[in-house]
Each structure stands twice: as C-alpha cells, then as structure tokens.
All heavy atoms as an XYZ file, in Angstrom:
605
protein
N       0.846     -1.174      0.015
C      -0.032     -0.001      0.010
C       0.912      1.221     -0.009
O       1.716      1.387      0.869
C      -0.887     -0.064      1.248
C      -1.819      1.103      1.378
S      -2.953      0.913      2.796
C      -1.862      0.865      4.177
N       0.738      2.060     -1.020
C       1.494      3.262     -1.110
C       0.815      4.448     -0.343
O      -0.364      4.333     -0.044
C       1.668      3.622     -2.586
C       2.480      2.612     -3.353
C       2.522      2.860     -4.854
C       3.230      4.129     -5.184
N       3.362      4.349     -6.648
N       1.582      5.453     -0.119
C       1.038      6.611      0.626
C      -0.126      7.245     -0.094
O      -1.044      7.848      0.524
C       2.132      7.643      0.851
C       3.113      7.251      1.946
C       4.087      8.347      2.233
O       3.755      9.561      2.082
O       5.202      7.969      2.655
N      -0.202      7.161     -1.422
C      -1.285      7.771     -2.196
C      -2.554      6.860     -2.244
O      -3.530      7.205     -2.866
C      -0.838      8.101     -3.612
C      -0.536      6.885     -4.472
O      -0.632      5.772     -3.994
N      -0.153      7.116     -5.704
N      -2.480      5.705     -1.569
C      -3.650      4.786     -1.505
C      -3.663      3.682     -2.541
O      -4.572      2.866     -2.570
N      -2.672      3.655     -3.415
C      -2.576      2.573     -4.415
C      -2.177      1.264     -3.743
O      -1.260      1.263     -2.874
C      -1.547      2.877     -5.463
C      -1.986      3.985     -6.446
O      -3.173      4.411     -6.376
O      -1.161      4.445     -7.260
N      -2.846      0.188     -4.073
C      -2.496     -1.127     -3.597
C      -1.750     -1.858     -4.702
O      -2.274     -1.934     -5.814
C      -3.735     -1.931     -3.171
C      -3.453     -3.316     -2.616
C      -2.717     -3.260     -1.271
C      -4.716     -4.075     -2.446
N      -0.571     -2.395     -4.408
C       0.219     -3.066     -5.389
C       0.250     -4.582     -5.096
O       0.243     -5.019     -3.959
C       1.646     -2.531     -5.399
C       1.780     -1.042     -5.613
C       3.273     -0.647     -5.603
C       1.108     -0.565     -6.862
N       0.286     -5.360     -6.168
C       0.357     -6.816     -6.067
C       1.781     -7.276     -5.967
O       2.650     -6.785     -6.693
C      -0.261     -7.413     -7.364
C       0.027     -8.869     -7.545
C      -0.770     -9.828     -6.906
C       1.030     -9.334     -8.358
C      -0.570    -11.162     -7.061
C       1.258    -10.671     -8.549
C       0.494    -11.587     -7.920
N       2.026     -8.187     -4.997
C       3.343     -8.842     -4.924
C       3.058    -10.316     -4.546
O       2.178    -10.571     -3.727
C       4.198     -8.241     -3.788
C       4.801     -6.890     -4.264
C       4.165     -5.714     -3.947
C       5.960     -6.863     -4.964
C       4.667     -4.492     -4.342
C       6.514     -5.624     -5.361
C       5.857     -4.477     -5.033
O       6.408     -3.269     -5.423
N       3.750    -11.225     -5.185
C       3.647    -12.658     -4.844
C       5.037    -13.243     -4.790
O       5.789    -13.212     -5.722
C       2.803    -13.377     -5.861
C       2.519    -14.821     -5.450
C       1.641    -15.515     -6.477
O       1.831    -15.396     -7.707
N       0.684    -16.276     -5.991
N       5.327    -13.820     -3.619
C       6.605    -14.485     -3.355
C       6.480    -15.945     -3.823
O       5.786    -16.720     -3.198
C       6.933    -14.410     -1.875
C       8.161    -15.165     -1.484
O       8.894    -15.691     -2.331
O       8.415    -15.224     -0.253
N       7.103    -16.275     -4.962
C       6.944    -17.631     -5.486
C       7.846    -18.620     -4.761
O       7.503    -19.812     -4.678
C       7.276    -17.607     -6.981
C       6.340    -16.794     -7.863
C       6.835    -16.729     -9.282
C       4.930    -17.312     -7.801
N       8.961    -18.190     -4.223
C       9.895    -19.115     -3.570
C       9.404    -19.532     -2.189
O       9.497    -20.679     -1.789
C      11.266    -18.527     -3.480
N       8.923    -18.533     -1.418
C       8.398    -18.760     -0.050
C       9.418    -19.415      0.854
O       9.114    -20.200      1.711
C       7.121    -19.542     -0.104
C       6.013    -18.880     -0.869
C       4.759    -19.707     -0.970
N       4.239    -19.960      0.363
C       3.149    -19.346      0.862
N       2.474    -18.504      0.124
N       2.738    -19.641      2.065
N      10.711    -19.052      0.613
C      11.786    -19.656      1.435
C      12.882    -18.598      1.779
O      13.962    -18.977      2.218
C      12.400    -20.876      0.778
C      13.116    -20.565     -0.510
O      13.231    -19.371     -0.852
O      13.564    -21.513     -1.178
N      12.571    -17.340      1.559
C      13.538    -16.285      1.837
C      14.428    -15.886      0.672
O      15.136    -14.910      0.730
N      14.386    -16.654     -0.416
C      15.150    -16.279     -1.602
C      14.273    -15.402     -2.512
O      13.050    -15.618     -2.551
C      15.654    -17.512     -2.360
O      14.514    -18.300     -2.761
C      16.584    -18.337     -1.496
N      14.864    -14.450     -3.224
C      14.018    -13.551     -4.045
C      13.616    -14.223     -5.355
O      14.404    -14.480     -6.233
C      14.983    -12.358     -4.318
C      16.356    -12.961     -4.168
C      16.295    -14.075     -3.195
N      12.288    -14.544     -5.426
C      11.709    -15.053     -6.651
C      10.286    -14.543     -6.670
O       9.346    -15.140     -6.043
C      11.761    -16.590     -6.671
C      11.223    -17.115     -7.986
C      11.379    -18.617     -8.093
C      10.802    -19.102     -9.428
N      10.751    -20.527     -9.545
N      10.071    -13.425     -7.373
C       8.778    -12.757     -7.421
C       7.963    -13.085     -8.654
O       8.568    -13.266     -9.702
C       8.974    -11.231     -7.314
C       9.596    -10.828     -6.030
C      10.906    -10.489     -5.811
C       8.946    -10.716     -4.767
N      11.127    -10.212     -4.476
C       9.914    -10.296     -3.823
C       7.643    -10.894     -4.349
C       9.595    -10.101     -2.493
C       7.343    -10.678     -3.002
C       8.308    -10.292     -2.080
N       6.675    -13.116     -8.544
C       5.780    -13.280     -9.673
C       6.097    -12.151    -10.689
O       6.413    -11.038    -10.303
C       4.321    -13.172     -9.230
C       3.299    -13.450    -10.253
N       2.985    -12.543    -11.240
C       2.553    -14.535    -10.467
C       2.052    -13.033    -11.996
N       1.736    -14.291    -11.547
N       5.994    -12.403    -11.974
C       6.382    -11.423    -13.002
C       5.578    -10.170    -12.944
O       6.002     -9.112    -13.389
C       6.300    -12.045    -14.420
C       4.900    -12.427    -14.799
C       4.865    -12.994    -16.224
C       3.384    -13.337    -16.547
N       3.109    -13.187    -17.923
N       4.357    -10.220    -12.405
C       3.482     -9.040    -12.322
C       3.588     -8.320    -10.936
O       2.780     -7.428    -10.705
C       2.007     -9.382    -12.599
C       1.824     -9.856    -14.015
O       2.587     -9.508    -14.928
N       0.810    -10.628    -14.255
N       4.553     -8.752    -10.127
C       4.675     -8.052     -8.870
C       4.984     -6.587     -9.090
O       5.748     -6.196     -9.991
C       5.844     -8.717     -8.076
O       5.461     -9.961     -7.601
N       4.313     -5.757     -8.295
C       4.424     -4.319     -8.462
C       3.275     -3.675     -9.254
O       3.100     -2.479     -9.276
N       2.452     -4.519     -9.856
C       1.260     -4.010    -10.629
C       0.213     -3.506     -9.630
O       0.000     -4.101     -8.584
C       0.655     -5.100    -11.502
C       1.462     -5.412    -12.717
O       2.550     -4.801    -12.930
O       1.086     -6.291    -13.497
N      -0.491     -2.457    -10.031
C      -1.521     -1.872     -9.174
C      -2.787     -2.705     -9.306
O      -3.255     -2.975    -10.397
C      -1.786     -0.446     -9.623
C      -2.857      0.240     -8.784
C      -3.070      1.678     -9.224
O      -2.198      2.286     -9.733
N      -4.294      2.123     -8.984
N      -3.379     -3.057     -8.143
C      -4.615     -3.820     -8.160
C      -5.732     -3.104     -7.348
O      -6.827     -3.652     -7.230
C      -4.447     -5.245     -7.616
C      -3.877     -5.295     -6.183
C      -3.538     -6.064     -8.574
C      -3.892     -6.681     -5.545
N      -5.422     -1.935     -6.807
C      -6.450     -1.212     -6.079
C      -6.094      0.228     -5.886
O      -4.933      0.618     -6.030
N      -7.129      1.068     -5.636
C      -6.968      2.501     -5.365
C      -7.751      2.850     -4.105
O      -8.722      2.204     -3.779
C      -7.496      3.336     -6.518
C      -6.695      3.260     -7.763
C      -7.135      4.319     -8.769
N      -6.190      4.385     -9.830
C      -6.470      3.999    -11.056
N      -7.632      3.568    -11.377
N      -5.507      4.150    -11.990
N      -7.324      3.892     -3.427
C      -8.068      4.360     -2.275
C      -7.852      3.533     -1.022
O      -8.686      3.602     -0.055
N      -6.797      2.750     -0.956
C      -6.513      1.949      0.234
C      -5.783      2.845      1.277
O      -4.583      3.075      1.170
C      -5.614      0.746     -0.163
C      -6.363     -0.333     -0.849
C      -6.971     -0.205     -2.095
C      -6.638     -1.622     -0.394
N      -7.605     -1.384     -2.408
C      -7.425     -2.311     -1.393
C      -6.311     -2.309      0.736
C      -7.820     -3.593     -1.268
C      -6.723     -3.625      0.879
C      -7.482     -4.233     -0.121
N      -6.569      3.311      2.227
C      -6.018      4.149      3.269
C      -6.413      3.541      4.597
O      -7.442      3.803      5.183
C      -6.571      5.561      3.151
C      -6.195      6.206      1.802
C      -6.366      7.693      1.848
N      -6.134      8.287      0.552
C      -4.908      8.555      0.062
N      -3.823      8.300      0.680
N      -4.801      9.112     -1.162
N      -5.565      2.630      5.064
C      -5.799      1.874      6.280
C      -4.685      2.025      7.235
O      -3.535      2.309      6.831
C      -6.016      0.375      5.929
C      -7.248      0.131      5.050
C      -7.034     -0.133      3.700
C      -8.502      0.193      5.551
C      -8.116     -0.365      2.875
C      -9.591     -0.049      4.749
C      -9.399     -0.319      3.415
N      -4.942      1.731      8.490
C      -3.888      1.747      9.502
C      -2.905      0.591      9.261
O      -1.730      0.727      9.459
C      -4.512      1.588     10.903
C      -3.454      1.566     11.991
C      -4.033      1.297     13.361
N      -4.993      2.336     13.767
C      -5.738      2.321     14.785
N      -5.669      1.283     15.641
N      -6.549      3.290     15.102
N      -3.450     -0.596      8.853
C      -2.573     -1.754      8.671
C      -3.257     -2.740      7.732
O      -4.493     -2.755      7.619
C      -2.321     -2.440      9.990
N      -2.457     -3.525      7.078
C      -2.899     -4.642      6.209
C      -2.179     -5.875      6.681
O      -1.004     -5.858      7.022
C      -2.508     -4.418      4.734
C      -3.116     -3.219      4.063
C      -2.632     -3.133      2.612
C      -4.610     -3.274      4.036
N      -2.927     -7.022      6.710
C      -2.338     -8.278      7.088
C      -2.792     -9.332      6.074
O      -3.973     -9.452      5.783
C      -2.809     -8.725      8.506
C      -2.282    -10.100      8.852
C      -2.422     -7.693      9.550
N      -1.827    -10.097      5.551
C      -2.160    -11.159      4.616
C      -2.647    -12.403      5.355
O      -2.065    -12.741      6.361
N      -3.669    -13.039      4.838
C      -4.222    -14.245      5.469
C      -3.990    -15.479      4.676
O      -4.506    -16.517      4.993
N      -3.191    -15.396      3.563
C      -3.000    -16.535      2.708
C      -4.097    -16.659      1.692
O      -5.222    -16.122      1.866
N      -3.885    -17.360      0.623
C      -4.868    -17.566     -0.466
C      -5.469    -16.284     -0.970
O      -6.645    -16.220     -1.308
C      -5.971    -18.513     -0.003
C      -5.516    -19.896      0.292
O      -4.626    -20.415     -0.372
N      -5.991    -20.478      1.382
N      -4.616    -15.240     -1.037
C      -5.101    -13.935     -1.584
C      -5.911    -13.122     -0.620
O      -6.428    -12.075     -0.980
N      -6.061    -13.581      0.625
C      -6.841    -12.830      1.626
C      -6.055    -11.703      2.215
O      -4.889    -11.899      2.564
C      -7.375    -13.783      2.691
C      -8.387    -14.770      2.075
C      -8.056    -12.988      3.796
C      -8.864    -15.818      2.990
N      -6.681    -10.532      2.328
C      -6.091     -9.406      2.987
C      -7.087     -8.858      3.988
O      -8.255     -8.627      3.677
C      -5.769     -8.266      1.957
C      -5.186     -7.030      2.676
C      -4.801     -8.771      0.867
N      -6.606     -8.683      5.264
C      -7.408     -8.016      6.277
C      -6.905     -6.587      6.374
O      -5.709     -6.366      6.510
C      -7.329     -8.752      7.598
C      -7.879    -10.147      7.535
C      -7.034    -11.238      7.450
C      -9.237    -10.348      7.580
C      -7.560    -12.553      7.383
C      -9.764    -11.646      7.473
C      -8.912    -12.732      7.411
O      -9.421    -14.011      7.335
N      -7.816     -5.617      6.338
C      -7.467     -4.195      6.393
C      -8.089     -3.633      7.669
O      -9.254     -3.820      7.970
C      -7.988     -3.465      5.201
N      -7.269     -2.898      8.432
C      -7.697     -2.258      9.658
C      -7.872     -0.807      9.452
O      -6.934     -0.071      9.107
C      -6.662     -2.519     10.797
C      -6.965     -1.947     12.156
C      -8.228     -2.650     12.734
C      -5.774     -2.126     13.086
N      -9.099     -0.327      9.645
C      -9.392      1.113      9.547
C      -8.859      1.806     10.777
O      -8.671      1.219     11.802
C     -10.897      1.371      9.404
C     -11.447      1.036      8.046
C     -12.864      1.475      7.971
N     -13.423      1.299      6.642
C     -14.689      1.103      6.401
N     -15.585      1.096      7.355
N     -15.106      1.005      5.146
N      -8.730      3.129     10.663
C      -8.288      3.918     11.820
C      -9.268      3.853     12.971
O      -8.868      3.989     14.116
C      -8.042      5.350     11.358
C      -6.825      5.473     10.456
C      -6.600      6.856      9.982
C      -5.417      6.850      9.025
N      -5.081      8.149      8.485
N     -10.549      3.612     12.696
C     -11.544      3.589     13.786
C     -11.612      2.165     14.442
O     -12.443      1.942     15.338
C     -12.910      3.982     13.266
C     -13.531      2.980     12.298
O     -12.919      1.944     11.967
N     -14.725      3.265     11.812
N     -10.797      1.234     13.937
C     -10.763     -0.129     14.505
C     -11.536     -1.176     13.729
O     -11.446     -2.335     14.067
N     -12.313     -0.779     12.732
C     -13.051     -1.740     11.937
C     -12.045     -2.651     11.161
O     -11.063     -2.146     10.625
C     -13.961     -1.057     10.890
C     -15.145     -0.361     11.521
O     -15.442     -0.596     12.682
O     -15.791      0.388     10.799
N     -12.311     -3.916     11.138
C     -11.495     -4.879     10.404
C     -12.267     -5.334      9.138
O     -13.409     -5.786      9.287
C     -11.149     -6.080     11.260
C     -10.228     -7.127     10.673
C      -8.860     -6.491     10.397
C     -10.092     -8.310     11.623
N     -11.697     -5.176      7.989
C     -12.357     -5.486      6.718
C     -11.692     -6.680      6.063
O     -10.490     -6.899      6.168
C     -12.328     -4.286      5.787
C     -12.834     -2.981      6.336
C     -12.665     -1.827      5.362
C     -14.308     -3.104      6.737
N     -12.498     -7.469      5.314
C     -12.051     -8.615      4.575
C     -11.961     -8.283      3.063
O     -12.895     -7.690      2.505
C     -13.045     -9.788      4.756
C     -12.901    -10.899      3.794
C     -11.951    -11.953      4.019
C     -13.605    -10.939      2.619
C     -11.840    -12.993      3.126
C     -13.503    -11.979      1.717
C     -12.597    -12.999      1.968
N     -10.862     -8.704      2.447
C     -10.706     -8.615      0.996
C     -10.076     -9.936      0.543
O      -9.261    -10.496      1.289
C      -9.788     -7.512      0.571
C     -10.333     -6.127      0.887
C     -10.099     -5.524      2.099
C     -11.075     -5.411     -0.058
C     -10.562     -4.256      2.370
C     -11.585     -4.153      0.212
C     -11.300     -3.578      1.442
O     -11.797     -2.316      1.709
N     -10.413    -10.394     -0.680
C      -9.686    -11.518     -1.233
C      -9.469    -11.264     -2.698
O     -10.378    -11.019     -3.498
C     -10.475    -12.835     -1.041
C      -9.687    -14.023     -1.548
C     -10.371    -15.363     -1.289
O     -11.570    -15.436     -1.190
N      -9.592    -16.408     -1.226
N      -8.201    -11.354     -3.073
C      -7.739    -11.233     -4.464
C      -7.948    -12.567     -5.109
O      -7.133    -13.467     -4.874
C      -6.311    -10.775     -4.504
C      -5.716    -10.690     -5.883
O      -6.450    -10.880     -6.866
O      -4.513    -10.487     -5.986
N      -8.984    -12.767     -5.926
C      -9.286    -14.041     -6.536
C      -8.277    -14.360     -7.676
O      -8.021    -15.511     -7.945
C     -10.712    -14.071     -7.073
C     -11.784    -13.955     -5.962
C     -11.782    -15.109     -4.999
C     -12.384    -16.305     -5.639
N     -12.426    -17.488     -4.762
N      -7.809    -13.353     -8.400
C      -6.936    -13.570     -9.542
C      -5.533    -14.008     -9.089
O      -4.945    -14.963     -9.645
C      -6.861    -12.351    -10.412
N      -4.987    -13.284     -8.130
C      -3.616    -13.522     -7.607
C      -2.574    -13.565     -8.711
O      -1.669    -14.370     -8.702
C      -3.576    -14.778     -6.752
C      -4.421    -14.612     -5.502
C      -4.169    -15.644     -4.483
N      -4.602    -16.986     -4.973
C      -4.402    -18.066     -4.307
N      -3.771    -18.061     -3.163
N      -4.798    -19.225     -4.762
N      -2.747    -12.634     -9.677
C      -1.744    -12.576    -10.794
C      -1.411    -11.151    -11.199
O      -0.847    -10.982    -12.250
C      -2.262    -13.396    -11.984
C      -3.540    -12.818    -12.586
O      -3.957    -11.726    -12.210
N      -4.110    -13.524    -13.530
N      -1.812    -10.178    -10.393
C      -1.550     -8.785    -10.741
C      -2.672     -8.070    -11.428
O      -2.567     -6.904    -11.732
N      -3.780     -8.758    -11.675
C      -4.965     -8.114    -12.197
C      -6.051     -8.070    -11.128
O      -6.139     -9.001    -10.318
C      -5.529     -8.897    -13.441
O      -5.852    -10.228    -13.053
C      -4.523     -8.922    -14.567
N      -6.796     -6.940    -11.006
C      -7.753     -6.853     -9.944
C      -9.015     -7.723    -10.207
O      -9.697     -7.507    -11.154
C      -8.104     -5.382     -9.907
C      -7.727     -4.823    -11.216
C      -6.663     -5.740    -11.810
N      -9.257     -8.685     -9.350
C     -10.461     -9.516     -9.375
C     -10.759     -9.893     -7.914
O     -10.160    -10.806     -7.363
C     -10.259    -10.778    -10.209
C     -11.544    -11.596    -10.287
C     -11.346    -12.815    -11.186
C     -12.675    -13.585    -11.212
N     -12.466    -14.926    -11.876
N     -11.683     -9.139     -7.288
C     -11.965     -9.259     -5.908
C     -13.138    -10.235     -5.629
O     -14.088    -10.244     -6.374
C     -12.233     -7.888     -5.268
C     -11.041     -7.016     -5.376
C     -10.840     -6.030     -6.299
C      -9.855     -7.073     -4.639
N      -9.623     -5.465     -6.120
C      -9.000     -6.079     -5.102
C      -9.440     -7.891     -3.556
C      -7.717     -5.897     -4.579
C      -8.198     -7.684     -3.009
C      -7.339     -6.653     -3.512
N     -13.066    -10.970     -4.540
C     -14.154    -11.856     -4.091
C     -15.395    -11.003     -3.894
O     -15.299     -9.847     -3.453
C     -13.721    -12.488     -2.758
C     -14.645    -13.512     -2.279
N     -15.808    -13.199     -1.593
C     -14.610    -14.888     -2.324
C     -16.485    -14.299     -1.284
N     -15.756    -15.333     -1.701
N     -16.544    -11.567     -4.186
C     -17.809    -10.823     -4.080
C     -18.103    -10.311     -2.693
O     -18.826     -9.304     -2.545
C     -18.989    -11.710     -4.559
C     -19.225    -12.907     -3.704
C     -20.384    -13.747     -4.169
C     -20.592    -14.912     -3.203
N     -21.842    -15.556     -3.402
N     -17.544    -10.901     -1.647
C     -17.804    -10.433     -0.298
C     -16.690     -9.518      0.217
O     -16.726     -9.158      1.395
C     -17.967    -11.601      0.637
C     -19.216    -12.397      0.386
O     -20.206    -11.886     -0.161
N     -19.199    -13.689      0.721
N     -15.775     -9.125     -0.646
C     -14.764     -8.165     -0.231
C     -15.404     -6.838      0.094
O     -16.366     -6.437     -0.561
C     -13.720     -7.975     -1.351
O     -12.976     -9.198     -1.543
N     -14.867     -6.183      1.077
C     -15.396     -4.884      1.522
C     -15.312     -3.856      0.405
O     -14.449     -3.952     -0.483
C     -14.673     -4.404      2.762
O     -14.862     -5.340      3.796
N     -16.165     -2.862      0.478
C     -16.143     -1.767     -0.509
C     -15.597     -0.552      0.119
O     -15.689     -0.312      1.230
C     -17.577     -1.535     -0.992
C     -18.198     -2.702     -1.619
C     -18.165     -2.728     -3.087
O     -18.100     -1.632     -3.722
O     -18.261     -3.807     -3.659
C-alpha cells in the first residue's frame, strides 16, 4: 500500500527467503486503500484495519496482478 492509496500486487513464489517474485509483482490492483494496517491471510486474503478499529475482509481471486476481488470483499 503506497502513501497515495494505491495497492500493489506482490507474490513471493519461492516462499523460502530467496528472491523469486511473480512477473506481475508491483502491478496496481487497487486504489483508495487508506488503512492503519494490512495483514495477509493466505490464499489472496487481505485483512485491512481502519483507523476507527473496523476490520475489513478482501480476497484477491486472480492472484496474478490483475484486480479480481471476491464478491464479499469490503467496498
């Protein structure tokens, strides 16, 4: 999440501490993301914490650098 609210896609393909990123890592998949914190939950799930304490659910269904959000993802 950038300071301007852009959400960027990154996927660690190695998952062992060595640098091996998905070719579309760094692509923008969202706008307006202004949260206190983001936490990955695995399988494309992102939990976003608002400044007021609300916890929101999002899931990136594509997981390839193109925006395709689960129907129950927060708006």
